[in-house]
C-alpha positions as a printed NumPy array, in Angstrom:
array([[  0.   ,   0.   ,   0.   ],
       [  1.26 ,   3.454,  -0.842],
       [  0.768,   6.052,   1.841],
       [  0.111,   9.598,   0.673],
       [  1.452,  11.327,   3.743],
       [  4.541,  13.175,   4.764],
       [  5.548,  15.481,   7.59 ],
       [  2.818,  15.168,  10.19 ],
       [  4.218,  12.882,  12.864],
       [  4.494,  15.655,  15.456],
       [  7.882,  14.44 ,  16.644],
       [  6.871,  10.856,  17.404],
       [  9.344,   8.243,  16.146],
       [  7.744,   5.034,  17.44 ],
       [  4.251,   3.861,  18.253],
       [  0.97 ,   4.195,  16.423],
       [ -0.193,   6.799,  13.956],
       [ -3.702,   7.561,  12.742],
       [ -3.7  ,   8.183,   8.998],
       [ -6.342,   8.4  ,   6.304],
       [ -7.439,   5.221,   4.636],
       [ -6.046,   4.861,   1.134],
       [ -9.569,   4.551,  -0.297],
       [-11.065,   7.607,   1.438],
       [-12.393,   9.982,  -1.208],
       [-11.181,  13.549,  -1.609],
       [-14.789,  14.703,  -1.168],
       [-15.125,  13.017,   2.242],
       [-11.701,  14.202,   3.383],
       [-12.347,  17.774,   2.235],
       [-15.59 ,  17.811,   4.245],
       [-13.713,  16.45 ,   7.283],
       [-11.088,  19.189,   6.922],
       [-13.731,  21.909,   6.575],
       [-15.347,  20.749,   9.822],
       [-12.108,  20.392,  11.793],
       [-10.495,  23.573,  10.464],
       [-13.254,  25.778,  11.869],
       [-10.893,  25.958,  14.838],
       [ -8.187,  27.881,  13.003],
       [ -5.355,  26.966,  15.381],
       [ -5.916,  23.261,  14.711],
       [ -4.989,  23.67 ,  11.034],
       [ -2.185,  26.219,  11.338],
       [  0.551,  23.861,  10.104],
       [ -1.349,  22.815,   6.966],
       [ -1.85 ,  26.346,   5.642],
       [  0.173,  27.631,   2.646],
       [  3.759,  28.37 ,   3.606],
       [  3.604,  26.317,   6.803],
       [  5.682,  23.173,   7.458],
       [  2.977,  20.607,   6.689],
       [  1.265,  22.25 ,   3.71 ],
       [  3.046,  20.051,   1.164],
       [  1.871,  17.837,  -0.279],
       [ -1.238,  19.915,  -0.771],
       [ -3.692,  17.014,  -1.061],
       [ -6.675,  16.099,   1.13 ],
       [ -5.13 ,  12.762,   2.182],
       [ -2.033,  14.421,   3.624],
       [ -3.879,  17.264,   5.34 ],
       [ -6.582,  14.997,   6.792],
       [ -3.912,  12.565,   7.998],
       [ -2.15 ,  15.418,   9.768],
       [ -5.357,  16.43 ,  11.59 ],
       [ -6.407,  12.834,  12.374],
       [ -3.003,  12.072,  13.855],
       [ -2.777,  15.369,  15.725],
       [ -6.085,  14.683,  17.459],
       [ -5.187,  11.024,  18.   ],
       [ -1.845,  11.874,  19.64 ],
       [ -2.629,  15.045,  21.569],
       [ -6.296,  14.67 ,  22.472],
       [ -6.467,  10.883,  22.478],
       [ -9.344,  11.074,  20.   ],
       [-10.236,   7.787,  18.306],
       [ -8.914,   7.057,  14.837],
       [-12.224,   7.296,  12.97 ],
       [-13.013,   4.037,  11.173],
       [-14.832,   5.71 ,   8.291],
       [-11.746,   7.65 ,   7.153],
       [ -8.836,   6.69 ,   9.411],
       [ -6.704,   3.677,  10.165],
       [ -3.921,   2.878,  12.589],
       [ -0.448,   2.219,  11.247],
       [  2.626,   1.12 ,  13.164],
       [  4.937,   2.43 ,  10.432],
       [  6.014,   6.04 ,  10.754],
       [  4.513,   7.766,   7.688],
       [  6.751,  10.822,   8.008],
       [  9.564,  11.567,   5.631],
       [ 11.01 ,  14.595,   7.402],
       [ 10.983,  16.512,  10.65 ],
       [  9.252,  19.629,   9.296],
       [  6.117,  19.111,  11.345],
       [  5.635,  20.944,  14.617],
       [  3.089,  20.225,  17.333],
       [  0.123,  22.448,  17.81 ],
       [  0.252,  23.631,  21.409],
       [ -3.346,  24.753,  21.828],
       [ -6.787,  24.277,  20.385],
       [ -8.299,  27.762,  20.757]])
């Protein structure tokens, strides 16, 4: 399986990550992002010019948000769009943790 994600591991090197399912549609993921990004601080790192903007595709951005909530808030990895992986999907250390959810 090819994972479509980079730079969203928030500094975690081992463990579990919540990422988007490979078959989740762009339409579903875009709707998920619209809902979650109403809290602007949650999506700061996936805005243009920020460390996790590239690749600019719904799978990568939704994976970033899913994993952020999974790691920091202990939210579940939603079965309809997310899945748990034990392989670190990150390719670089560009990602930075969000420190608040204003």
